[in-house]
C-alpha positions in Angstrom: 0.0 0.0 0.0 2.9 2.4 0.6 4.1 2.0 -3.0 0.8 2.7 -4.6 -0.6 6.0 -3.3 -3.9 5.8 -5.3 -4.9 2.7 -3.4 -3.9 4.4 -0.1 -6.1 7.4 -0.9 -9.1 5.2 -1.9 -8.8 2.9 1.1 -8.4 5.9 3.5 -11.5 7.5 2.1 -13.5 4.3 2.3 -12.4 3.5 5.9 -13.0 7.0 7.2 -16.4 7.2 5.6 -17.3 3.7 6.8 -16.3 4.4 10.4 -18.3 7.6 10.4 -21.4 5.8 9.0 -21.1 3.0 11.5 -20.8 5.5 14.4 -23.9 7.4 13.1 -25.8 4.1 13.1 -24.6 3.5 16.7 -25.7 7.1 17.6 -29.3 6.0 16.6 -29.2 2.7 18.5 -27.1 3.5 21.6 -27.0 6.5 23.9 -24.2 8.9 23.2 -21.0 8.5 25.1 -17.5 9.8 24.9 -16.2 6.7 23.1 -18.7 7.0 20.2 -17.9 10.7 19.8 -14.2 10.1 19.8 -14.5 7.3 17.2 -16.6 9.7 15.0 -13.9 12.3 15.3 -11.2 9.8 14.4 -13.2 8.8 11.3 -13.7 12.5 10.3 -10.0 13.1 10.7 -9.2 10.1 8.5 -11.6 11.3 5.9 -10.1 14.8 5.9 -6.6 13.4 5.8 -7.4 11.2 2.8 -8.8 14.2 1.0 -5.7 16.2 1.7 -3.6 13.3 0.4 -5.6 13.3 -2.8 -5.1 17.0 -3.3 -1.3 16.7 -2.6 -1.0 13.7 -4.9 -2.7 15.6 -7.8 -0.4 18.6 -7.2 2.7 16.4 -7.3 1.8 14.4 -10.4 1.2 17.2 -12.8 1.1 16.1 -16.4 3.2 18.7 -18.3 1.9 17.4 -21.7 -1.5 18.9 -21.0 -0.1 22.4 -21.4 0.8 23.8 -24.7 3.2 26.7 -23.9 3.5 29.5 -26.3 7.2 29.7 -27.0 6.9 32.9 -29.0 5.4 34.9 -26.1 7.2 37.8 -24.5 6.3 36.6 -21.1 8.8 34.9 -18.9 7.4 32.7 -16.1 9.8 31.9 -13.3 8.6 29.9 -10.3 10.1 28.2 -7.3 8.3 25.2 -5.9 10.0 23.0 -3.4 7.1 20.6 -3.2 5.6 21.2 -6.6 2.5 23.0 -5.5 3.0 26.2 -7.6 4.1 24.3 -10.7 0.5 24.0 -12.0 -0.1 27.8 -11.6 3.1 28.6 -13.4 2.1 26.3 -16.3 -1.3 27.9 -16.5 0.2 31.4 -16.6 2.6 30.3 -19.3 -0.3 28.8 -21.2 -2.0 32.2 -21.1 -4.9 31.0 -19.1 -4.5 34.0 -16.8 -4.1 37.6 -18.0 -1.8 39.0 -15.4 -0.7 42.2 -17.2 
C-alpha cells in the first residue's frame, strides 16, 4: 500500500467514511457517550486526511503534456516550488490562461 498512493487514498477515504457511517448508526441505536464521539472524530480526521492526500497527490503528479506553452510569447514565467505546488499555476500562466498584465 505504501508504494501505490492511489490505493492508499481510496482505502483511507472508504475506511474513514465507513467508520463515520457506523458511528452514526450507533448514535441512533445506543445512547451517546465519549467513546462514540471520539471514534466519530477519528473517522472524520481520517476522511479529511485522505482528501488532503488526494489533493497533494494531484499537485505532485502534474502532467506537463496537458499544457501547450506559447514559445513565441514575450512573457517569462519563473517559479520556485520545493514541493511542486505552484508548478500548475506557473504552467497555467505560461499557457496564457491568466491575463496578469
